[in-house]
Backbone as CSV, one residue per row, in Angstrom:
resi,resn,N_x,N_y,N_z,CA_x,CA_y,CA_z,C_x,C_y,C_z
1,MET,20.676,29.380,4.821,21.417,30.148,3.862,20.329,31.068,3.181
2,SER,20.616,32.303,3.095,19.641,33.201,2.444,19.724,33.089,0.967
3,ARG,18.703,33.493,0.333,18.681,33.271,-1.070,19.782,34.095,-1.909
4,LYS,20.245,35.321,-1.318,21.139,36.051,-1.916,22.582,35.481,-1.847
5,ASN,22.860,34.441,-0.897,24.014,33.812,-0.654,24.197,32.595,-1.471
6,ARG,23.206,32.191,-2.264,23.228,30.956,-2.981,24.003,31.141,-4.205
7,GLN,24.672,29.989,-4.702,25.412,29.982,-5.862,24.497,29.762,-7.075
8,PRO,24.920,30.138,-8.381,23.950,29.983,-9.495,23.509,28.552,-9.521
9,THR,24.059,27.495,-9.135,23.520,26.209,-9.388,22.402,26.017,-8.197
10,GLN,22.624,26.470,-7.050,21.749,26.440,-5.946,20.484,27.190,-6.358
11,LEU,20.654,28.404,-7.009,19.556,29.227,-7.375,18.617,28.472,-8.446
12,ALA,19.277,27.767,-9.389,18.527,27.052,-10.314,17.734,25.933,-9.713
13,GLN,18.488,25.199,-8.791,17.806,24.061,-8.061,16.555,24.702,-7.146
14,TYR,16.711,25.740,-6.540,15.792,26.431,-5.737,14.612,26.771,-6.690
15,ALA,14.883,27.423,-7.735,13.714,27.804,-8.765,13.015,26.570,-9.179
16,THR,13.664,25.578,-9.504,13.121,24.304,-10.025,12.165,23.665,-8.856
17,ALA,12.586,23.704,-7.601,11.828,23.277,-6.502,10.622,23.959,-6.273
18,VAL,10.686,25.313,-6.365,9.599,26.275,-6.237,8.569,25.910,-7.370
19,ASP,8.984,25.746,-8.523,8.158,25.555,-9.680,7.444,24.211,-9.560
20,VAL,8.050,23.164,-9.033,7.506,21.834,-8.764,6.453,21.940,-7.668
21,PHE,6.820,22.637,-6.586,5.905,22.763,-5.389,4.739,23.516,-5.822
22,THR,4.742,24.612,-6.473,3.657,25.492,-6.832,2.775,24.885,-7.844
23,SER,3.425,24.082,-8.856,2.669,23.591,-9.886,1.806,22.492,-9.336
24,GLU,2.091,21.836,-8.162,1.387,20.802,-7.683,0.315,21.367,-6.513
25,GLY,0.160,22.573,-6.562,-0.886,23.153,-5.696,-0.317,23.814,-4.371
26,GLY,1.080,23.645,-4.111,1.704,24.293,-2.962,1.601,25.848,-3.098
27,HIS,1.733,26.410,-1.977,1.743,27.967,-1.846,2.866,28.401,-1.062
28,LEU,3.725,29.277,-1.561,4.778,29.919,-0.676,4.103,30.946,0.271
29,PRO,4.741,30.960,1.465,4.092,32.006,2.409,4.460,33.328,2.009
30,SER,3.721,34.271,2.436,3.844,35.696,2.064,5.010,36.148,2.781
31,ALA,5.547,37.241,2.473,6.859,37.810,2.975,6.737,37.933,4.528
32,VAL,7.695,37.783,5.207,7.715,37.838,6.597,7.381,39.250,7.122
33,GLY,6.539,39.451,7.966,6.125,40.754,8.432,4.974,41.338,7.580
34,ASN,4.490,40.576,6.583,3.480,41.013,5.792,2.198,40.217,5.977
35,PRO,1.409,40.630,7.037,0.272,39.803,7.311,-0.854,39.721,6.337
36,CYS,-1.688,38.750,6.287,-2.877,38.655,5.484,-3.730,39.808,5.656
37,PRO,-4.444,40.266,4.785,-5.490,41.284,5.029,-6.657,40.689,5.723
38,ALA,-7.345,41.473,6.593,-8.377,41.003,7.278,-9.494,40.487,6.462
39,PRO,-10.215,39.380,6.773,-11.149,38.869,5.880,-12.471,39.867,5.971
40,THR,-13.116,39.980,4.918,-14.343,40.719,4.797,-15.537,39.978,5.531
41,ASP,-16.654,40.609,5.714,-17.683,40.023,6.412,-18.234,38.747,5.638
42,ALA,-18.208,38.859,4.296,-18.535,37.623,3.415,-17.634,36.532,3.691
43,GLU,-16.351,36.846,3.695,-15.320,35.720,3.989,-15.577,35.188,5.363
44,ARG,-15.766,35.997,6.325,-16.003,35.488,7.704,-17.269,34.589,7.703
45,ALA,-18.374,34.919,7.033,-19.498,34.129,6.970,-19.207,32.649,6.241
46,LEU,-18.181,32.687,5.361,-17.710,31.406,4.830,-16.850,30.659,5.776
47,MET,-16.088,31.352,6.498,-15.142,30.796,7.475,-15.815,30.203,8.723
48,ALA,-16.798,30.669,9.240,-17.454,30.332,10.368,-17.998,28.901,10.445
49,PRO,-18.847,28.397,9.454,-19.225,27.018,9.511,-18.149,26.035,9.329
50,LEU,-17.077,26.390,8.766,-15.932,25.426,8.484,-14.965,25.445,9.670
51,GLY,-15.042,26.423,10.620,-14.208,26.331,11.728,-12.958,26.955,11.469
52,ILE,-12.799,27.897,10.637,-11.564,28.572,10.338,-11.523,29.869,11.129
53,GLN,-10.440,30.174,11.659,-10.190,31.363,12.417,-9.154,32.306,11.714
54,PHE,-9.274,33.518,12.058,-8.202,34.544,11.498,-7.649,35.239,12.863
55,ASP,-6.298,35.104,12.903,-5.609,35.585,14.080,-4.953,36.968,13.943
56,GLY,-5.335,37.614,12.906,-4.608,38.889,12.483,-3.521,38.795,11.713
57,ARG,-2.955,37.659,11.486,-1.761,37.473,10.516,-1.904,36.359,9.547
58,ALA,-2.728,35.291,10.113,-3.010,34.194,9.143,-4.316,33.487,9.396
59,PHE,-4.805,32.635,8.589,-5.955,31.847,8.829,-5.508,30.556,9.366
60,ARG,-6.451,29.995,10.349,-6.035,28.839,11.089,-7.186,27.878,11.033
61,PHE,-6.812,26.542,10.800,-7.839,25.480,10.851,-7.157,24.283,11.343
62,ALA,-7.612,23.560,12.354,-7.185,22.251,12.842,-5.568,22.433,13.099
63,GLY,-5.116,23.446,13.718,-3.796,23.538,14.153,-2.771,24.012,13.116
64,ASN,-3.328,24.252,11.828,-2.531,24.694,10.739,-2.732,26.224,10.556
65,HIS,-1.723,26.835,9.932,-2.094,28.190,9.426,-1.725,28.334,8.085
66,TYR,-2.565,29.284,7.436,-2.511,29.464,5.944,-2.390,30.896,5.743
67,ASP,-1.739,31.210,4.680,-1.560,32.623,4.244,-2.760,33.113,3.389
68,ARG,-3.396,32.042,2.793,-4.595,32.388,1.918,-5.777,31.791,2.422
69,LEU,-6.948,32.510,2.343,-8.153,32.002,2.836,-8.534,30.821,1.977
70,ALA,-8.226,30.965,0.652,-8.640,29.745,-0.339,-8.051,28.464,0.167
71,ASP,-6.754,28.590,0.677,-6.194,27.337,1.020,-6.686,26.761,2.191
72,ALA,-7.049,27.629,3.211,-7.665,27.051,4.556,-9.107,26.529,4.134
73,VAL,-9.782,27.141,3.302,-11.138,26.631,2.910,-11.109,25.322,2.228
74,SER,-10.146,25.171,1.298,-10.042,23.968,0.646,-9.631,22.803,1.519
75,TYR,-8.685,23.022,2.453,-8.254,22.009,3.528,-9.432,21.707,4.427
76,ALA,-10.154,22.754,4.883,-11.244,22.500,5.779,-12.286,21.652,5.160
77,ARG,-12.621,22.004,3.910,-13.699,21.322,3.197,-13.364,19.717,3.073
78,ARG,-12.063,19.487,2.697,-11.571,18.096,2.501,-11.604,17.430,3.931
79,ALA,-11.105,18.014,5.038,-11.100,17.463,6.277,-12.567,17.151,6.733
80,ASN,-13.428,18.166,6.548,-14.860,17.958,6.879,-15.511,16.769,6.060
81,ALA,-15.112,16.748,4.951,-15.794,15.617,3.989,-15.254,14.200,4.432
82,ALA,-13.943,14.165,4.780,-13.322,12.999,5.314,-13.903,12.508,6.618
83,ASP,-14.261,13.440,7.554,-14.975,13.167,8.737,-16.259,12.478,8.637
84,ARG,-16.949,12.889,7.560,-18.337,12.372,7.332,-18.296,11.008,6.841
85,HIS,-17.291,10.535,6.316,-17.233,9.132,5.714,-16.684,8.115,6.768
C-alpha cells in the first residue's frame, strides 16, 4: 500500500513507527532512483581498509547495502572488532 492510500490512523501509526526506528539509530533509505553521491578520495581512503565498496548506487559491506557511508563504516567497524575477539 502506498503512503498516499493510507487512512489517517495508518498514517499516524506509520509516523510513529518511523520515529521509533530512526530514534534508535535506524535510517530510512533514500528515494528510489536517487543514488548516493560518489565517495570522495578521502572517503575511499576510509572505506578501503574496512572492506567497504561503492557500486554507484549504494555502499556495500559483507553482503549488506547502505545509503549512507556513515552507516556502512559503523557496521564495518563493529563487525571487524567482533572478529578480533
